[in-house]
C-alpha angles and dihedrals in degrees: 000000000000093000092050089047090054092052090050092047091050091050091048092049091049092052102034107019138061094071094110136035111296092240090060098039113097090197090059091052090051090049091051091048094054092040091056092045094052090046090055096043119115105191117219097196138045088247089057092050090050090049090054090048090052091049089051091050091050090050093057100041103102105171139331091006095305110145125204110189102162118101094002134118086245089065087059090046089054088057089047090053090055090050092045091053092049091047091051089050090052093247098113139031 
């Protein structure tokens, strides 16, 4: 739920926000809130890991399906997804 919320918040910010300074934009604050929450999430199910992977993919999709993974929070989330999968399989702490 949280990961889908983040993707929706990001989409809303990209279409409706960014017209004022970030500090004054409530959509930016909502984006930061969900970004931080997804970053801190440690999924306990395969469905949760897939949700985080989908959030990462939505974070890197810039336009017309072009994905930019390098130097983004989604790159870190991709690493998290690997660790989450290994943890779920009992192969990592």
